[in-house]
C-alpha atoms as an extended CHARMM CRD file, in Angstrom:
* protein
*
       111  EXT
         1         1  MET       CA             67.7020000000      152.9880000000      159.0140000000  PROA      1               0.0000000000
         2         2  PHE       CA             65.7170000000      155.6530000000      158.6830000000  PROA      2               0.0000000000
         3         3  GLU       CA             66.4850000000      156.9460000000      155.3090000000  PROA      3               0.0000000000
         4         4  ASN       CA             62.7570000000      157.0320000000      154.0200000000  PROA      4               0.0000000000
         5         5  LEU       CA             61.3940000000      158.6510000000      156.8230000000  PROA      5               0.0000000000
         6         6  GLY       CA             61.4820000000      162.7400000000      157.4890000000  PROA      6               0.0000000000
         7         7  GLY       CA             62.2120000000      164.6440000000      160.1530000000  PROA      7               0.0000000000
         8         8  GLY       CA             58.3770000000      165.1730000000      161.3230000000  PROA      8               0.0000000000
         9         9  GLU       CA             57.7900000000      161.2480000000      161.0480000000  PROA      9               0.0000000000
        10        10  VAL       CA             60.4910000000      160.8140000000      163.2800000000  PROA      10              0.0000000000
        11        11  LEU       CA             59.4620000000      163.2290000000      165.4560000000  PROA      11              0.0000000000
        12        12  LEU       CA             55.7560000000      161.7570000000      165.7860000000  PROA      12              0.0000000000
        13        13  ILE       CA             57.4380000000      158.5420000000      166.3190000000  PROA      13              0.0000000000
        14        14  PHE       CA             59.2390000000      159.8980000000      169.3770000000  PROA      14              0.0000000000
        15        15  LEU       CA             56.1990000000      161.5020000000      170.3810000000  PROA      15              0.0000000000
        16        16  VAL       CA             54.1400000000      158.3790000000      170.6000000000  PROA      16              0.0000000000
        17        17  ILE       CA             56.8660000000      156.3530000000      172.3350000000  PROA      17              0.0000000000
        18        18  LEU       CA             57.0080000000      158.9760000000      174.9730000000  PROA      18              0.0000000000
        19        19  ILE       CA             53.3380000000      159.2090000000      175.4510000000  PROA      19              0.0000000000
        20        20  PHE       CA             53.1180000000      155.3630000000      175.6860000000  PROA      20              0.0000000000
        21        21  PHE       CA             56.3710000000      154.5090000000      177.7390000000  PROA      21              0.0000000000
        22        22  GLY       CA             56.6970000000      157.7460000000      179.7440000000  PROA      22              0.0000000000
        23        23  PRO       CA             60.2820000000      159.6990000000      180.4400000000  PROA      23              0.0000000000
        24        24  LYS       CA             61.5770000000      157.4120000000      182.5690000000  PROA      24              0.0000000000
        25        25  LYS       CA             61.3530000000      154.0430000000      180.7430000000  PROA      25              0.0000000000
        26        26  ILE       CA             62.8860000000      155.7410000000      177.3680000000  PROA      26              0.0000000000
        27        27  PRO       CA             66.8070000000      154.9750000000      178.4950000000  PROA      27              0.0000000000
        28        28  GLU       CA             65.7520000000      151.5300000000      179.3440000000  PROA      28              0.0000000000
        29        29  LEU       CA             64.2090000000      150.8160000000      176.3210000000  PROA      29              0.0000000000
        30        30  ALA       CA             66.6250000000      152.5520000000      173.9130000000  PROA      30              0.0000000000
        31        31  THR       CA             69.5430000000      150.2640000000      175.8410000000  PROA      31              0.0000000000
        32        32  SER       CA             67.4220000000      146.9770000000      175.1350000000  PROA      32              0.0000000000
        33        33  PHE       CA             67.0330000000      148.1420000000      171.5910000000  PROA      33              0.0000000000
        34        34  GLY       CA             71.0870000000      148.7810000000      171.1410000000  PROA      34              0.0000000000
        35        35  LYS       CA             71.4780000000      145.2800000000      172.9200000000  PROA      35              0.0000000000
        36        36  GLY       CA             69.1310000000      143.5510000000      170.6690000000  PROA      36              0.0000000000
        37        37  LEU       CA             70.3740000000      145.3380000000      167.5380000000  PROA      37              0.0000000000
        38        38  ARG       CA             73.9050000000      144.3110000000      168.3810000000  PROA      38              0.0000000000
        39        39  LYS       CA             72.8610000000      140.7970000000      168.8250000000  PROA      39              0.0000000000
        40        40  PHE       CA             71.3710000000      140.7150000000      165.6570000000  PROA      40              0.0000000000
        41        41  ARG       CA             74.0340000000      141.8330000000      164.2640000000  PROA      41              0.0000000000
        42        42  ASP       CA             76.4590000000      139.5270000000      165.6450000000  PROA      42              0.0000000000
        43        43  ALA       CA             74.0750000000      136.4370000000      165.1280000000  PROA      43              0.0000000000
        44        44  LYS       CA             74.1420000000      137.6510000000      161.0360000000  PROA      44              0.0000000000
        45        45  GLU       CA             77.8240000000      137.9750000000      160.9130000000  PROA      45              0.0000000000
        46        46  GLY       CA             78.0260000000      134.6710000000      162.5420000000  PROA      46              0.0000000000
        47        47  LEU       CA             75.9370000000      133.0100000000      160.0350000000  PROA      47              0.0000000000
        48        48  GLU       CA             77.7900000000      134.6440000000      157.1260000000  PROA      48              0.0000000000
        49        49  ASP       CA             81.0250000000      133.2880000000      158.3820000000  PROA      49              0.0000000000
        50        50  GLN       CA             79.4240000000      129.7310000000      158.7860000000  PROA      50              0.0000000000
        51        51  LEU       CA             77.8590000000      130.0620000000      155.3390000000  PROA      51              0.0000000000
        52        52  LYS       CA             81.4210000000      131.4530000000      153.8120000000  PROA      52              0.0000000000
        53        53  THR       CA             83.2140000000      128.2780000000      155.4190000000  PROA      53              0.0000000000
        54        54  VAL       CA             80.4760000000      125.9550000000      154.6530000000  PROA      54              0.0000000000
        55        55  LEU       CA             80.4330000000      126.8470000000      150.7150000000  PROA      55              0.0000000000
        56        56  LYS       CA             84.4180000000      127.0990000000      150.6880000000  PROA      56              0.0000000000
        57        57  GLU       CA             85.0690000000      123.7650000000      150.2350000000  PROA      57              0.0000000000
        58        58  PRO       CA             82.3960000000      123.0100000000      147.3400000000  PROA      58              0.0000000000
        59        59  VAL       CA             83.4630000000      126.3400000000      145.7040000000  PROA      59              0.0000000000
        60        60  GLU       CA             87.3780000000      124.8490000000      145.7890000000  PROA      60              0.0000000000
        61        61  ALA       CA             86.2190000000      121.5980000000      144.5470000000  PROA      61              0.0000000000
        62        62  LEU       CA             84.4680000000      123.0430000000      141.5050000000  PROA      62              0.0000000000
        63        63  GLN       CA             87.4640000000      125.6550000000      140.7030000000  PROA      63              0.0000000000
        64        64  ALA       CA             89.5710000000      122.4000000000      140.8270000000  PROA      64              0.0000000000
        65        65  ALA       CA             87.6950000000      120.0900000000      138.8690000000  PROA      65              0.0000000000
        66        66  LYS       CA             87.0350000000      123.3960000000      136.2330000000  PROA      66              0.0000000000
        67        67  SER       CA             90.9840000000      123.7140000000      135.8290000000  PROA      67              0.0000000000
        68        68  ASN       CA             91.4590000000      119.5650000000      135.4150000000  PROA      68              0.0000000000
        69        69  PHE       CA             88.6470000000      120.0510000000      132.6650000000  PROA      69              0.0000000000
        70        70  ASP       CA             90.2050000000      122.8320000000      130.9170000000  PROA      70              0.0000000000
        71        71  MET       CA             93.6980000000      120.8540000000      131.5300000000  PROA      71              0.0000000000
        72        72  HSD       CA             92.2600000000      117.7050000000      129.3020000000  PROA      72              0.0000000000
        73        73  MET       CA             90.3380000000      120.0880000000      126.6830000000  PROA      73              0.0000000000
        74        74  ASN       CA             93.6990000000      121.7180000000      126.1290000000  PROA      74              0.0000000000
        75        75  ALA       CA             95.3790000000      118.3270000000      125.4630000000  PROA      75              0.0000000000
        76        76  ALA       CA             92.8530000000      116.5990000000      123.5460000000  PROA      76              0.0000000000
        77        77  ALA       CA             92.4720000000      119.6140000000      121.3900000000  PROA      77              0.0000000000
        78        78  GLN       CA             96.4730000000      120.0070000000      120.8470000000  PROA      78              0.0000000000
        79        79  GLN       CA             96.0080000000      116.1010000000      120.0670000000  PROA      79              0.0000000000
        80        80  VAL       CA             93.4880000000      116.6120000000      117.2630000000  PROA      80              0.0000000000
        81        81  GLN       CA             95.6000000000      119.4250000000      115.8060000000  PROA      81              0.0000000000
        82        82  GLU       CA             98.4990000000      117.0760000000      115.3820000000  PROA      82              0.0000000000
        83        83  THR       CA             96.7590000000      114.2560000000      114.0760000000  PROA      83              0.0000000000
        84        84  SER       CA             94.9640000000      116.8260000000      111.5840000000  PROA      84              0.0000000000
        85        85  LYS       CA             98.1520000000      118.1130000000      110.5220000000  PROA      85              0.0000000000
        86        86  SER       CA             99.4830000000      114.7650000000      110.2410000000  PROA      86              0.0000000000
        87        87  LEU       CA             96.7520000000      113.8320000000      107.9590000000  PROA      87              0.0000000000
        88        88  GLU       CA             96.9400000000      116.7670000000      105.5520000000  PROA      88              0.0000000000
        89        89  ALA       CA            100.6060000000      116.0420000000      105.0130000000  PROA      89              0.0000000000
        90        90  ASN       CA             99.9040000000      112.3230000000      104.4720000000  PROA      90              0.0000000000
        91        91  LEU       CA             97.1870000000      113.1040000000      101.7720000000  PROA      91              0.0000000000
        92        92  PRO       CA             98.0770000000      112.9090000000       97.8980000000  PROA      92              0.0000000000
        93        93  ALA       CA             97.8940000000      116.1910000000       96.2420000000  PROA      93              0.0000000000
        94        94  ALA       CA             94.2980000000      116.6800000000       95.6080000000  PROA      94              0.0000000000
        95        95  SER       CA             92.9730000000      116.5590000000       91.9740000000  PROA      95              0.0000000000
        96        96  PRO       CA             90.2910000000      119.1330000000       90.6040000000  PROA      96              0.0000000000
        97        97  LEU       CA             86.7460000000      117.5470000000       90.5580000000  PROA      97              0.0000000000
        98        98  PRO       CA             84.8360000000      116.8730000000       87.6670000000  PROA      98              0.0000000000
        99        99  ALA       CA             82.2120000000      119.5300000000       86.8130000000  PROA      99              0.0000000000
       100       100  PRO       CA             78.6820000000      118.1450000000       87.3950000000  PROA      100             0.0000000000
       101       101  ALA       CA             76.5890000000      116.6900000000       84.5960000000  PROA      101             0.0000000000
       102       102  GLN       CA             74.0910000000      118.9880000000       83.2540000000  PROA      102             0.0000000000
       103       103  PRO       CA             70.9020000000      117.5040000000       82.8140000000  PROA      103             0.0000000000
       104       104  PRO       CA             69.2020000000      117.1970000000       79.3100000000  PROA      104             0.0000000000
       105       105  THR       CA             66.9770000000      119.7900000000       78.2630000000  PROA      105             0.0000000000
       106       106  GLU       CA             63.7380000000      118.9670000000       77.1140000000  PROA      106             0.0000000000
       107       107  THR       CA             62.4870000000      120.1190000000       73.8490000000  PROA      107             0.0000000000
       108       108  THR       CA             59.1990000000      120.4580000000       72.6640000000  PROA      108             0.0000000000
       109       109  PRO       CA             58.0100000000      120.2750000000       68.9210000000  PROA      109             0.0000000000
       110       110  ASN       CA             56.2710000000      123.3830000000       68.1300000000  PROA      110             0.0000000000
       111       111  PRO       CA             53.0780000000      122.7380000000       66.1850000000  PROA      111             0.0000000000
């Protein structure tokens, strides 16, 4: 919490608190600060738990949809492979293609 503060800075803060509130009020302030910090942490944990439970259902639905999509894509890919294999088996042997025709070359008469 005080990772960016040095020892002198922390001492100065405590000195200012001592001057403003006095030695009798500091234990009461520390207790109030501790209780407030504890309530804040409890509220933060409660909010995190609520968010986890709220997001759990949509995440599970998305995961189920993804697995369903993957299953259908794999089935479709398998059908495509089977169809292409059956088409390749039923095609006649390929005959070589004729060579492309060469365009005629123009000759110009020499003057």
